[in-house]
C-alpha positions in Angstrom: -23.7 0.6 0.9 -20.5 1.4 2.7 -20.5 3.6 5.8 -18.5 6.1 3.8 -21.1 6.2 1.0 -23.8 6.6 3.7 -21.9 9.7 5.3 -21.4 11.3 1.7 -25.3 11.0 1.1 -26.0 12.5 4.5 -23.5 15.2 4.7 -23.0 16.1 1.0 -20.0 16.6 -0.9 -19.3 19.9 0.8 -18.1 18.0 4.0 -15.8 15.8 1.9 -14.4 19.0 0.2 -13.7 20.5 3.6 -12.0 17.4 4.9 -9.8 17.1 1.8 -8.8 20.8 2.0 -8.0 20.3 5.8 -6.0 17.1 4.9 -3.8 19.1 2.3 -2.4 20.9 5.1 -1.0 17.9 6.9 2.4 16.2 6.5 2.6 13.9 3.6 2.8 10.8 5.8 -0.6 11.8 7.5 -2.0 12.5 4.0 -1.1 9.0 2.9 -2.7 7.5 6.0 -6.0 9.5 5.4 -6.1 8.5 1.7 -5.7 4.7 2.7 -8.4 5.0 5.2 -10.8 6.8 2.6 -10.0 4.2 0.0 -10.7 1.3 2.4 -14.0 2.9 3.6 -15.0 3.4 0.0 -14.7 -0.2 -0.8 -11.4 -0.3 -2.6 -10.0 -3.6 -1.8 -6.7 -3.1 -3.2 -4.0 -2.4 -0.4 -2.3 0.9 -0.6 1.2 0.2 0.4 4.0 2.8 0.2 7.3 1.3 -0.7 10.7 3.0 -0.2 13.0 3.6 -3.1 15.2 0.8 -1.7 12.3 -1.6 -1.8 11.3 -0.7 -5.3 14.7 -1.2 -6.5 15.0 -4.6 -4.9 11.6 -5.5 -6.5 12.8 -4.5 -9.9 16.0 -6.5 -9.5 14.2 -9.5 -8.4 11.7 -9.2 -11.5 14.7 -8.8 -13.8 16.5 -11.8 -12.4 13.3 -13.9 -12.7 12.9 -12.7 -16.3 16.4 -14.1 -16.9 15.4 -17.3 -15.3 17.8 -16.9 -12.3 16.3 -18.5 -9.2 17.6 -19.8 -6.0 18.5 -23.6 -6.0 16.9 -25.9 -3.5 20.1 -25.9 -1.5 20.2 -22.1 -1.2 16.5 -22.1 -0.1 17.2 -24.7 2.5 20.3 -22.7 3.8 18.1 -19.5 4.3 15.4 -21.6 6.1 18.0 -23.2 8.4 19.5 -19.9 9.1 16.3 -18.6 10.3 15.1 -21.8 12.2 12.5 -22.8 9.6 
């Protein structure tokens, strides 16, 4: 049993409802942090990572390029590694 589950059993759902209601009054970034913490305590192993619009667009472009079979050549990869001292 996770610590979160233990607290729910001990305190009952009323405390959780109070906490959720209190969190609703916080700014969205803080709400996200609280949600990540609750999910982690509840045993959700999936990381909850917020991506920006630019990051989501970059991921979509990368997936589309991969679907078309467009990949960097070995020479291009070596050039990037050399640029960053790897």
